[in-house]
N, C-alpha and C positions, 0 to 999 in steps of 0.2 A: 227548209232552206233559209228562211228568213232569219232564224236564230243563228244559223251558221254564219250567214253574211254579217250580222251584227257583231258576233264575236271576232270575226276576221278584221273588222274595222277597229275594234277595241285594242287588239294586240299592238298594232303599230302606234296607236295613240299613247298607250302606256309606255312603250319603249321610247317614244318621242319625249314624253314627260321626264322619264328617267334620264334621258340624254341631256335634256335641258338642265335638270338639277345637277348632274355630273359636270356639265359645262360650267355652270355657275361656281361650283365648288373648285374646279380646276382653275378658273380665273382668279377666285379669291386666294387659293393657295399660291398661285403664281405671283399674284400681286404682293402677298405677304412676304414671300421669299425675296422678291425684287426689292421690297422696302427694307428688309434686313440687310441685303447686300449693299444697297445704296445709302442706307441711313448713316449720315455723318457722325451720329453719336454712338453707333454700334461699336463695341469693343472688339478689336482684332483678337482672335484666339491665340493662345500660346503663353508660355512662361514669361514673367516680367522679372528681369534681373536688376537688383538695386546695388550699386557700388557705394560703400560707406566705410567710414572709420569705425573704430571700436565702439560698441554700445556700452556706455557708462551708466546707463539707467539701472535702478534697483530692480533686480529680478528679470533683467532683459526685456523690458516692456516694449521695446521696438519690435522684437520678434513676436511678442504676444499680439501686438496689433496686426502684424503681417499674417499671423495664424488666423486671426478673425477675418481678415480680407480673404484668405484662401478658402475659408468655409463658405463665405458668401459668393465667391467667384471661382468655382472649381475649374472653369475653363481658362482662367487667367491667374494661376497660382504664382505668387511672388516668392522670390528667393533673395536673401541678403548675402552679398559677398563682402566680408569684412577685410579691410586693409590694415596696414601698420597703425599702431596707436600714435605715431609721430605725425604731426600735421604736415610737415614738409615732405615726408615720404608718401603720405596719402595723395598730396597734390601731384607729385611726380608720377605716381602710378595712374591716377585718373587722367592726366594729360596724355600719357603713353597710350592708354586704351582708347582715348578719344581720337588721337591722331591715327590709330590703326585703321579706323573706318570699317571695322568688321561687323558692326551692328550687334556686338555681344552684350551691350549694356543698354538698359532702357531708362533708368533713373539714376541720377548722381546726387549724393548727399554732400553738398559743397559747404565749405567754410564761408562765412559771409563775405570775406575779402576776395574770394575767387570768382564770384558770380560775374563780375564785369569782364574778367579775363576770359572765361569760357564763352561768354556771350560774344565778345569781340572776335574771338577765333572761330566762331561758328560751330562750336561743339555742343551747344544746347539750343532748344527751340524756344522762341518767345511764346507767351501765353496770350490768348485772346481775352482781354479783360471783360468784354461784353458777355462772355460765356463762363467766367470764373468769378465766384463770390469772394471778394476781398474784404467786404465789410466785417468788422469784428476783430480783425488783426490789430495788434499794437502797431502804432505808426512807425516807429524806428526799425523794428525788425522787418516790416514790410518794405521800408525804404531801401533796405539792403538787397532786395530782390529786383530792383529797378536799375536799368542802365540805358542811357541814350533815349530816354522817354518811353521805354517799353518794359513790360513785366516779363521776367525770365524765369522766375521760380516762385515758390511759396515758402514762408518761413516755418521750419520744422521745430526748432527749439531756439530759445534765445539765451543770452548770458550777459552778465554785467559784473565787473569787479566789485567785491565787497571787502569791508575792513573787519577782520576778526581781531579781538583784543582781549587782554587779561583784566577783567573787572576787579580782581583781587589786588592788582598792582597800579591801576590808574583810576582816577575818580570817575571817568566816563569817556566815551569816545571823543577824540579831538575833532573839532569842527573845521579846523584849518590845518594846512601842512606845517605851518609855523608851530602850532600847538603840538602836533605829533612829534616834530623834531625836538621840542623842549622835553616832552615826556621821555623820549629815548635818551637824551643827554642826562637827565636827572636820574633815570633808572641805572645808567652805567656808573654813576657816581655813588650809588647807594651801596653800603657795605653788605657783602654777602649776596648781592644780586647776581642771578645767572641768566636772566632774560635779556638778550641783546638784540635790540633793533627791530627792523621791519623786514620780515621774511616775504619777499615777493618772488616773482619768477625772473631770475636774474641770469640764467644760462643763455648762451648765444643761440637763441631761436626766436620764434615769433613772440614768445612770452616776454622777452626783454624789450622788444619794440613796444608792446602794450604797456608794460610797467613804466617805461621811460616817457611815453606819450602822456600817461596820466599825471606824472610829476611835472612835466613841462606845462601841461594845461593848467595845473594848479598853481603854477608860479607866475602866470601872466597877469598883467594888470587889467586886461580886458579879455573877454571870451575869445578863444582861438577857433571856435566853431561858428560858422555862419548860420543863417536861418535854416539851412538844410541839415544842420547838426554835424557836418563833416569838418574834421580838424584841418587846419591849414597853418603850417609852420612858417610860411613865407613872411619875412620881415620881423620875425620874433626871435632873433638871435639871443637877446638878453634873457628871455624866458627859458630858452633852450639851455643856456649855460647854468642859470639859477636852478632849474629843475634837476639837471643831472648832478650838480654839486650837492644838492639836498639828498638825492638818491644815494650818492656815495657816502654821505654822512650817516644816514639812517639805516643803511644796509648792515646786516651782521658782519662782524669782523672778517676782513679778507674778501668780502663780496663773493660768497660761495656760489657755485654753479647749481642753483636751485631751479627745479621745475615745479609743476603743481603738486606732485606727490611728495617730493622732498621738502617742499615748504610746509606741508601738513605734518610731516614727521618731525621737523624742527620745532614747530609750534606746539604740537602735542607733547613733546618731551619737556616743555617748559623752558626752552632755550631762546625763545623769541617773545618779545613783548607784544608785537603786532604781527599780523599776517595779512597780506593781500592775496585773495584767491577768488575763484569762481564760486557760485552757489553750491556746486557739487561737494565742496569741502565741508559744508555744514553737516551733512548726514554722516560723513566720515568721522567727524569730531563728536557727534552726538550719539553715535551707536553705543549700545550697552555690551557688557560682557567683554570677552577677550578682544583686545584691540580698541577698547574704549578710551575716552579722553584721559590724558594724564594731567590736565590742568583745566580749571574752570575757564569758560570763554563766553563771549557774547559777540554779536554781529551788528554792524552799523554801515551807513554809507561811507564811502571813501571821503576824506576831507574835501570840502568844496564841491562834492558831487561830481568829480571829474572822471568817473569810471568810463572805460572804453567798452563799447558794445561788442559782444561776441555772439556766437550762435551758428546755426547751420540752416541751409536752404535746400529744398528739394527741387531739382530741375529735370526736365525730360531731355534725354540725349538726342542730339540732332539726327543720328543715324539709327535710332530705334525703329524696329520693324513694326512696333505696336504703339505708336504715339498716343492714340486715344486711350488705350488701356493704361498706359504709363501715367498719363495725366489724371485719369480716374483714381489711380492708386495714390498719387500725390495729394489729390483733394481729400481722399479718405484719411490719410495719415495726418493731415493738418486741420481736419474739421474739429468742431468744438468738443465732441465726445472723446476723440483720440487725444486731443491736447490735455483734456482733464485727466485721462488715464496716465499719460506720460508724466504729468506733474505730480498728481496725488500718489500714484503707486511707484513711479520711477524716479521722481526727484528732478526731472529735467524741466527747467522753467518754460512755461507755456508761452505761446505767441498769440493766444486769443485772450482779449481783455476779460471776458466773462469768467474765465477760470480763476482769476485772482479774487473773485468774490465768492467762490464756492466754499461753503463752510467746512467741508471735509478737508480741503486743501489748507485752509487757515488753521484748523485744529492740528494738522500734522506738521505744518511748517509755520511756527509762530513769527518768523521773520518775513513772511510773505509781503507785508505792507512795505517794509524796507526794500525788498527786492523789486517790487513794482515801481517804487520811486527811483531806484537806481537805474532801471531800464529806461524809464521815462526821461531821466536827465542825462543819460549816457551820451557820450560823443562817438561819432562814427569815424572809422579810418577811411582814407580816400577810396572812393569807389571807382577805381581805374584799372584798365587792363594790365598795367605794368606795376601794380602795387607790390608784388613779390620782390621785384628789383628794388623799388623804393625802400622796402623794409630791410632788405639785405644791406644796402648802403648805410642806412640809418643806424641799424643795430651794430654794425661793424665799428662805426665811429664811437657809439656809446660804449661798447665793450672795451675798446682801447682806453677810453677816458676813465671808466670805472675801475678797471683791473690793473692797467699798466701805467696809469697816471699820464697818459698821452694827451696832448692838446687836441681839441677838435680841429679838423682840417679847416684852414682859412677859407677854402672854397666849398665848404660842406653844403651851403645853400645851393650853389650851382650844381654840385654833384646830385643832390636830391631832385632838383628840377630836371636834370638830364635823365635820372632814373625813372621819373614819372612818365617820361616820354619813351622809355625803353632803350635809351642810349647808355653806353658804359661810361662815357666821360663827357664833360661839358664841351660845347663848341666854343672856340676862341671868340672872345668878345661878348659872350652870352651874359 
Protein backbone atom coordinates (compact mmCIF):
# COMPACT_ATOMS: atom_id res chain seq x y z
CA UNK A 1 0.00 0.00 0.00
CA UNK A 2 2.82 2.36 0.84
CA UNK A 3 4.31 2.13 -2.64
CA UNK A 4 0.89 2.73 -4.18
CA UNK A 5 0.33 5.78 -2.04
CA UNK A 6 3.74 7.21 -2.97
CA UNK A 7 3.06 6.69 -6.68
CA UNK A 8 -0.31 8.36 -6.24
CA UNK A 9 1.37 11.44 -4.86
CA UNK A 10 4.00 11.47 -7.64
CA UNK A 11 1.50 11.62 -10.49
CA UNK A 12 -0.10 14.90 -9.42
CA UNK A 13 3.33 16.38 -8.73
CA UNK A 14 4.54 15.49 -12.23
CA UNK A 15 1.46 16.96 -13.86
CA UNK A 16 1.79 20.04 -11.69
CA UNK A 17 5.37 20.48 -12.89
CA UNK A 18 4.31 19.97 -16.50
CA UNK A 19 1.55 22.49 -16.01
CA UNK A 20 3.98 24.98 -14.59
CA UNK A 21 6.34 24.54 -17.55
CA UNK A 22 3.48 24.87 -20.05
CA UNK A 23 2.28 27.93 -18.23
CA UNK A 24 5.68 29.54 -18.47
CA UNK A 25 5.90 28.65 -22.17
CA UNK A 26 2.43 30.07 -22.81
CA UNK A 27 3.33 33.26 -20.97
CA UNK A 28 6.54 33.59 -23.00
CA UNK A 29 4.73 32.91 -26.27
CA UNK A 30 1.96 35.33 -25.35
CA UNK A 31 4.52 37.96 -24.37
CA UNK A 32 6.45 37.45 -27.61
CA UNK A 33 3.30 37.75 -29.74
CA UNK A 34 2.22 40.85 -27.85
CA UNK A 35 5.68 42.36 -28.33
CA UNK A 36 5.48 41.74 -32.08
CA UNK A 37 2.02 43.27 -32.31
CA UNK A 38 2.93 46.32 -30.23
CA UNK A 39 6.53 46.75 -31.45
CA UNK A 40 6.66 50.20 -33.06
CA UNK A 41 9.50 49.02 -35.30
CA UNK A 42 7.71 45.93 -36.63
CA UNK A 43 6.95 46.12 -40.36
CA UNK A 44 3.30 45.87 -41.33
CA UNK A 45 2.85 42.90 -43.70
CA UNK A 46 1.82 43.39 -47.30
CA UNK A 47 3.02 44.73 -50.64
CA UNK A 48 4.80 48.10 -50.85
CA UNK A 49 3.96 50.11 -53.97
CA UNK A 50 6.51 52.66 -55.23
CA UNK A 51 5.32 55.34 -57.65
CA UNK A 52 8.19 56.56 -59.81
CA UNK A 53 9.24 58.01 -63.10
CA UNK A 54 11.15 56.01 -65.67
CA UNK A 55 14.27 54.20 -64.49
CA UNK A 56 17.12 55.69 -66.55
CA UNK A 57 19.83 53.70 -64.80
CA UNK A 58 22.02 51.29 -66.76
CA UNK A 59 20.50 47.83 -66.59
CA UNK A 60 17.51 48.91 -64.51
CA UNK A 61 19.43 49.02 -61.22
CA UNK A 62 16.49 50.42 -59.28
CA UNK A 63 14.59 47.24 -60.00
CA UNK A 64 17.68 45.21 -59.11
CA UNK A 65 17.69 46.82 -55.66
CA UNK A 66 13.96 46.21 -55.25
CA UNK A 67 14.56 42.56 -56.13
CA UNK A 68 17.18 42.38 -53.39
CA UNK A 69 14.75 43.92 -50.91
CA UNK A 70 12.11 41.38 -51.90
CA UNK A 71 14.49 38.49 -51.23
CA UNK A 72 15.21 39.86 -47.76
CA UNK A 73 11.59 40.80 -46.98
CA UNK A 74 9.23 38.24 -48.54
CA UNK A 75 6.41 39.54 -46.35
CA UNK A 76 6.87 43.07 -47.69
CA UNK A 77 7.55 42.64 -51.38
CA UNK A 78 7.93 45.96 -53.19
CA UNK A 79 6.64 46.81 -56.66
CA UNK A 80 7.59 49.82 -58.80
CA UNK A 81 4.83 51.50 -60.81
CA UNK A 82 6.48 53.58 -63.54
CA UNK A 83 4.86 56.75 -64.86
CA UNK A 84 5.49 58.90 -67.93
CA UNK A 85 9.05 59.92 -68.69
CA UNK A 86 7.96 63.58 -68.73
CA UNK A 87 8.43 65.28 -65.37
CA UNK A 88 5.30 67.44 -65.61
CA UNK A 89 3.15 64.38 -66.41
CA UNK A 90 4.71 62.47 -63.51
CA UNK A 91 3.89 65.24 -61.07
CA UNK A 92 0.29 65.48 -62.30
CA UNK A 93 -0.23 61.72 -61.92
CA UNK A 94 1.36 61.63 -58.46
CA UNK A 95 -0.80 64.53 -57.29
CA UNK A 96 -3.94 62.84 -58.64
CA UNK A 97 -3.18 59.60 -56.84
CA UNK A 98 -2.30 61.40 -53.62
CA UNK A 99 -5.53 63.40 -53.74
CA UNK A 100 -7.59 60.24 -54.21
CA UNK A 101 -6.73 59.13 -50.67
CA UNK A 102 -7.21 55.47 -51.54
CA UNK A 103 -3.96 54.35 -49.94
CA UNK A 104 -2.79 52.60 -53.11
CA UNK A 105 0.74 54.03 -52.97
CA UNK A 106 3.30 53.69 -50.18
CA UNK A 107 6.42 55.44 -51.51
CA UNK A 108 6.70 58.41 -53.88
CA UNK A 109 9.86 59.07 -55.90
CA UNK A 110 9.68 62.86 -56.08
CA UNK A 111 11.66 65.37 -58.07
CA UNK A 112 13.61 67.54 -55.64
CA UNK A 113 11.38 70.54 -56.42
CA UNK A 114 8.18 68.70 -55.47
CA UNK A 115 9.03 67.77 -51.90
CA UNK A 116 7.79 71.05 -50.38
CA UNK A 117 4.57 70.94 -52.39
CA UNK A 118 3.68 67.40 -51.32
CA UNK A 119 4.65 68.12 -47.71
CA UNK A 120 2.57 71.30 -47.51
CA UNK A 121 -0.45 69.52 -49.00
CA UNK A 122 -0.18 66.70 -46.47
CA UNK A 123 0.48 64.03 -49.10
CA UNK A 124 3.68 62.69 -47.49
CA UNK A 125 4.74 61.88 -43.91
CA UNK A 126 7.56 63.63 -42.11
CA UNK A 127 10.40 61.42 -40.89
CA UNK A 128 11.57 61.28 -37.28
CA UNK A 129 15.22 62.32 -37.50
CA UNK A 130 15.95 60.73 -34.14
CA UNK A 131 15.22 57.37 -35.75
CA UNK A 132 16.67 57.97 -39.23
CA UNK A 133 20.39 57.99 -40.03
CA UNK A 134 21.07 61.09 -42.12
CA UNK A 135 24.83 61.22 -41.52
CA UNK A 136 26.82 60.56 -44.68
CA UNK A 137 24.41 62.15 -47.14
CA UNK A 138 25.70 65.00 -49.28
CA UNK A 139 24.55 68.30 -47.76
CA UNK A 140 22.69 69.83 -50.69
CA UNK A 141 20.75 66.73 -51.79
CA UNK A 142 19.68 66.24 -48.15
CA UNK A 143 18.67 69.91 -47.94
CA UNK A 144 16.09 69.33 -50.70
CA UNK A 145 14.39 66.81 -48.39
CA UNK A 146 13.64 69.42 -45.74
CA UNK A 147 10.76 71.85 -45.60
CA UNK A 148 9.44 73.93 -42.72
CA UNK A 149 12.15 72.67 -40.40
CA UNK A 150 11.20 69.01 -40.86
CA UNK A 151 12.62 66.07 -42.82
CA UNK A 152 10.15 64.70 -45.36
CA UNK A 153 12.21 62.36 -47.54
CA UNK A 154 15.64 60.85 -48.16
CA UNK A 155 17.67 61.63 -51.30
CA UNK A 156 17.58 58.77 -53.83
CA UNK A 157 19.87 60.14 -56.51
CA UNK A 158 21.31 63.56 -57.21
CA UNK A 159 22.11 65.52 -60.36
CA UNK A 160 23.94 68.66 -61.43
CA UNK A 161 24.36 70.24 -64.82
CA UNK A 162 27.71 69.60 -66.54
CA UNK A 163 29.43 71.14 -69.55
CA UNK A 164 30.24 68.76 -72.41
CA UNK A 165 32.60 70.26 -74.98
CA UNK A 166 34.64 69.50 -78.12
CA UNK A 167 38.35 69.31 -77.14
CA UNK A 168 39.23 69.16 -80.85
CA UNK A 169 37.69 72.60 -81.42
CA UNK A 170 38.40 74.54 -78.22
CA UNK A 171 41.60 74.84 -76.21
CA UNK A 172 39.86 73.79 -73.03
CA UNK A 173 36.68 74.25 -71.05
CA UNK A 174 35.77 77.94 -70.60
CA UNK A 175 35.86 79.07 -66.98
CA UNK A 176 33.42 81.94 -67.50
CA UNK A 177 30.26 82.46 -69.51
CA UNK A 178 32.02 85.32 -71.30
CA UNK A 179 34.67 82.86 -72.41
CA UNK A 180 32.09 80.35 -73.61
CA UNK A 181 30.32 83.05 -75.60
CA UNK A 182 33.61 84.06 -77.26
CA UNK A 183 34.29 80.43 -78.22
CA UNK A 184 30.87 80.16 -79.83
CA UNK A 185 31.24 83.42 -81.78
CA UNK A 186 34.72 82.45 -82.99
CA UNK A 187 33.59 78.97 -84.03
CA UNK A 188 30.71 80.42 -86.05
CA UNK A 189 33.15 82.63 -87.95
CA UNK A 190 35.51 79.76 -88.72
CA UNK A 191 35.29 78.61 -92.39
CA UNK A 192 33.70 75.19 -92.78
CA UNK A 193 32.67 74.97 -89.15
CA UNK A 194 29.45 73.02 -88.49
CA UNK A 195 29.42 73.09 -84.69
CA UNK A 196 26.96 75.76 -83.67
CA UNK A 197 26.56 76.98 -80.15
CA UNK A 198 25.48 75.65 -76.79
CA UNK A 199 22.96 72.81 -76.87
CA UNK A 200 21.01 73.08 -73.64
CA UNK A 201 17.51 72.02 -72.70
CA UNK A 202 15.58 74.81 -74.38
CA UNK A 203 12.08 73.41 -74.96
CA UNK A 204 9.20 74.85 -72.94
CA UNK A 205 9.39 72.60 -69.86
CA UNK A 206 11.32 72.51 -66.59
CA UNK A 207 14.57 72.08 -68.52
CA UNK A 208 14.22 75.63 -69.85
CA UNK A 209 13.77 76.98 -66.32
CA UNK A 210 16.93 75.20 -65.18
CA UNK A 211 19.03 76.33 -68.14
CA UNK A 212 17.87 79.93 -67.84
CA UNK A 213 18.53 80.03 -64.10
CA UNK A 214 22.08 78.77 -64.66
CA UNK A 215 22.81 81.56 -67.16
CA UNK A 216 21.19 84.19 -64.94
CA UNK A 217 23.20 83.04 -61.92
CA UNK A 218 26.35 83.18 -64.03
CA UNK A 219 25.63 86.75 -65.16
CA UNK A 220 25.24 88.30 -61.72
CA UNK A 221 27.91 90.44 -60.10
CA UNK A 222 27.22 88.74 -56.78
CA UNK A 223 25.96 85.28 -55.82
CA UNK A 224 22.20 84.90 -56.25
CA UNK A 225 22.07 82.08 -53.71
CA UNK A 226 22.13 82.69 -49.98
CA UNK A 227 23.82 80.61 -47.31
CA UNK A 228 21.16 77.94 -47.82
CA UNK A 229 22.19 77.64 -51.47
CA UNK A 230 18.72 78.62 -52.76
CA UNK A 231 18.47 80.95 -55.77
CA UNK A 232 16.66 84.24 -55.31
CA UNK A 233 15.96 86.46 -58.34
CA UNK A 234 14.43 89.32 -56.37
CA UNK A 235 16.20 92.59 -57.18
CA UNK A 236 18.40 91.06 -59.87
CA UNK A 237 16.64 92.27 -63.03
CA UNK A 238 19.95 93.26 -64.68
CA UNK A 239 21.39 89.75 -64.25
CA UNK A 240 18.12 88.30 -65.52
CA UNK A 241 18.23 90.28 -68.77
CA UNK A 242 21.98 89.71 -69.25
CA UNK A 243 21.70 85.98 -68.68
CA UNK A 244 18.80 85.52 -71.07
CA UNK A 245 20.44 87.65 -73.76
CA UNK A 246 23.55 85.51 -73.50
CA UNK A 247 21.47 82.32 -73.70
CA UNK A 248 19.82 83.59 -76.87
CA UNK A 249 23.26 84.39 -78.32
CA UNK A 250 24.93 81.04 -77.59
CA UNK A 251 21.94 78.79 -78.36
CA UNK A 252 21.97 76.95 -81.70
CA UNK A 253 20.41 78.91 -84.55
CA UNK A 254 16.68 79.34 -84.11
CA UNK A 255 16.79 78.27 -80.45
CA UNK A 256 15.51 74.74 -81.21
CA UNK A 257 13.13 72.83 -78.91
CA UNK A 258 15.74 70.66 -77.27
CA UNK A 259 15.24 68.32 -74.33
CA UNK A 260 17.92 66.09 -72.76
CA UNK A 261 17.74 63.43 -75.48
CA UNK A 262 17.69 65.80 -78.44
CA UNK A 263 20.58 67.77 -76.95
CA UNK A 264 22.66 64.59 -76.90
CA UNK A 265 21.72 63.81 -80.50
CA UNK A 266 22.70 67.28 -81.67
CA UNK A 267 26.04 67.19 -79.84
CA UNK A 268 26.88 63.63 -80.92
CA UNK A 269 26.21 64.53 -84.55
CA UNK A 270 28.91 67.22 -84.36
CA UNK A 271 26.50 70.14 -84.77
CA UNK A 272 27.09 71.68 -81.33
CA UNK A 273 30.30 73.02 -79.87
CA UNK A 274 29.06 72.73 -76.28
CA UNK A 275 26.28 70.88 -74.53
CA UNK A 276 24.74 71.41 -71.12
CA UNK A 277 23.31 68.17 -69.78
CA UNK A 278 22.99 65.97 -66.71
CA UNK A 279 25.57 63.28 -65.82
CA UNK A 280 23.40 60.65 -67.51
CA UNK A 281 24.57 62.03 -70.87
CA UNK A 282 28.15 60.91 -70.20
CA UNK A 283 27.44 57.22 -70.58
CA UNK A 284 25.31 57.87 -73.69
CA UNK A 285 28.22 59.60 -75.36
CA UNK A 286 30.90 57.21 -74.09
CA UNK A 287 29.23 53.94 -75.06
CA UNK A 288 30.93 51.76 -77.65
CA UNK A 289 29.59 50.11 -80.76
CA UNK A 290 26.39 51.10 -82.53
CA UNK A 291 25.17 54.42 -81.23
CA UNK A 292 28.68 55.39 -80.13
CA UNK A 293 29.90 58.98 -80.10
CA UNK A 294 30.20 60.74 -83.41
CA UNK A 295 32.63 63.30 -82.01
CA UNK A 296 35.32 63.45 -79.34
CA UNK A 297 34.16 65.06 -76.11
CA UNK A 298 35.19 65.93 -72.61
CA UNK A 299 33.26 67.10 -69.56
CA UNK A 300 33.79 69.94 -67.10
CA UNK A 301 31.99 72.19 -64.64
CA UNK A 302 29.59 74.72 -66.07
CA UNK A 303 31.24 78.15 -66.24
CA UNK A 304 31.43 79.80 -62.82
CA UNK A 305 30.08 76.59 -61.28
CA UNK A 306 26.49 77.78 -61.55
CA UNK A 307 24.85 74.38 -62.10
CA UNK A 308 21.34 73.89 -60.76
CA UNK A 309 20.90 70.86 -58.50
CA UNK A 310 18.59 68.11 -59.70
CA UNK A 311 17.72 64.68 -58.41
CA UNK A 312 14.94 62.70 -56.76
CA UNK A 313 13.81 62.06 -53.20
CA UNK A 314 11.96 59.09 -51.71
CA UNK A 315 9.03 59.97 -49.44
CA UNK A 316 6.45 57.89 -47.57
CA UNK A 317 2.88 58.50 -48.70
CA UNK A 318 0.66 60.02 -46.00
CA UNK A 319 -2.10 57.48 -46.60
CA UNK A 320 0.16 54.42 -46.80
CA UNK A 321 -1.28 51.50 -44.84
CA UNK A 322 2.29 50.31 -44.17
CA UNK A 323 4.25 53.43 -43.18
CA UNK A 324 6.93 51.58 -41.19
CA UNK A 325 7.55 49.09 -43.97
CA UNK A 326 7.57 51.92 -46.52
CA UNK A 327 10.14 53.87 -44.51
CA UNK A 328 12.29 50.76 -44.11
CA UNK A 329 12.30 50.39 -47.91
CA UNK A 330 13.25 54.06 -48.34
CA UNK A 331 16.17 53.63 -45.93
CA UNK A 332 17.28 50.46 -47.74
CA UNK A 333 17.26 52.14 -51.16
CA UNK A 334 19.27 55.11 -49.87
CA UNK A 335 21.81 53.28 -47.74
CA UNK A 336 25.50 53.30 -48.67
CA UNK A 337 25.51 49.92 -50.39
CA UNK A 338 22.44 50.71 -52.51
CA UNK A 339 23.86 54.09 -53.48
CA UNK A 340 27.13 52.48 -54.54
CA UNK A 341 25.27 50.02 -56.77
CA UNK A 342 23.08 52.73 -58.30
CA UNK A 343 26.12 54.81 -59.21
CA UNK A 344 28.73 52.19 -60.16
CA UNK A 345 26.40 49.89 -62.10
CA UNK A 346 23.56 52.23 -62.96
CA UNK A 347 25.26 55.57 -63.52
CA UNK A 348 22.90 57.50 -61.25
CA UNK A 349 24.91 59.98 -59.14
CA UNK A 350 24.97 58.91 -55.51
CA UNK A 351 23.68 60.95 -52.59
CA UNK A 352 26.19 59.41 -50.15
CA UNK A 353 29.61 61.08 -49.91
CA UNK A 354 31.54 57.84 -49.40
CA UNK A 355 30.54 56.50 -52.83
CA UNK A 356 32.54 59.22 -54.59
CA UNK A 357 35.71 57.82 -53.02
CA UNK A 358 35.02 54.24 -54.14
CA UNK A 359 37.75 53.08 -56.51
CA UNK A 360 35.39 51.04 -58.69
CA UNK A 361 33.24 54.13 -59.22
CA UNK A 362 36.27 56.28 -60.01
CA UNK A 363 37.59 53.71 -62.50
CA UNK A 364 34.30 53.52 -64.35
CA UNK A 365 33.50 57.24 -64.31
CA UNK A 366 36.68 59.32 -64.72
CA UNK A 367 34.67 62.53 -64.35
CA UNK A 368 33.48 61.65 -60.81
CA UNK A 369 35.64 64.32 -59.15
CA UNK A 370 34.15 66.95 -61.45
CA UNK A 371 30.67 65.69 -60.68
CA UNK A 372 31.26 65.78 -56.93
CA UNK A 373 32.40 69.40 -57.19
CA UNK A 374 29.42 70.29 -59.38
CA UNK A 375 27.00 68.90 -56.81
CA UNK A 376 28.82 70.63 -53.96
CA UNK A 377 28.72 74.02 -55.72
CA UNK A 378 25.25 73.64 -57.24
CA UNK A 379 22.49 76.14 -56.55
CA UNK A 380 19.04 75.03 -55.42
CA UNK A 381 15.71 76.03 -56.88
CA UNK A 382 13.25 77.58 -54.39
CA UNK A 383 11.97 74.95 -51.94
CA UNK A 384 8.39 76.18 -51.93
CA UNK A 385 4.94 74.59 -52.24
CA UNK A 386 4.13 76.68 -55.33
CA UNK A 387 7.40 76.19 -57.15
CA UNK A 388 5.63 74.65 -60.16
CA UNK A 389 3.63 77.84 -60.65
CA UNK A 390 6.78 79.95 -60.28
CA UNK A 391 8.55 77.83 -62.92
CA UNK A 392 5.64 78.08 -65.34
CA UNK A 393 5.50 81.89 -65.14
CA UNK A 394 9.27 82.19 -65.41
CA UNK A 395 9.79 79.90 -68.38
CA UNK A 396 6.80 81.36 -70.27
CA UNK A 397 8.50 84.75 -70.13
CA UNK A 398 11.86 83.19 -71.04
CA UNK A 399 10.38 81.27 -73.99
CA UNK A 400 8.84 84.43 -75.44
CA UNK A 401 12.11 86.31 -75.03
CA UNK A 402 14.25 83.63 -76.66
CA UNK A 403 12.05 82.54 -79.54
CA UNK A 404 9.74 85.42 -80.40
CA UNK A 405 11.92 88.36 -79.46
CA UNK A 406 9.30 89.49 -76.96
CA UNK A 407 10.32 91.82 -74.19
CA UNK A 408 10.24 90.52 -70.65
CA UNK A 409 7.07 91.70 -68.89
CA UNK A 410 7.66 94.92 -67.00
CA UNK A 411 5.98 93.39 -63.96
CA UNK A 412 7.77 90.01 -64.22
CA UNK A 413 9.21 90.39 -60.72
CA UNK A 414 5.70 90.95 -59.33
CA UNK A 415 4.36 88.00 -61.35
CA UNK A 416 7.05 85.72 -59.96
CA UNK A 417 6.42 86.92 -56.40
CA UNK A 418 2.71 86.21 -56.82
CA UNK A 419 3.44 82.78 -58.32
CA UNK A 420 5.61 81.83 -55.35
CA UNK A 421 2.60 82.48 -53.15
CA UNK A 422 0.30 80.45 -55.38
CA UNK A 423 -1.51 83.43 -56.93
CA UNK A 424 -2.14 83.85 -60.65
CA UNK A 425 -1.59 87.61 -60.76
CA UNK A 426 0.04 90.24 -58.56
CA UNK A 427 -2.10 92.16 -56.11
CA UNK A 428 -2.45 95.88 -56.93
CA UNK A 429 0.19 97.91 -55.17
CA UNK A 430 2.39 94.87 -54.48
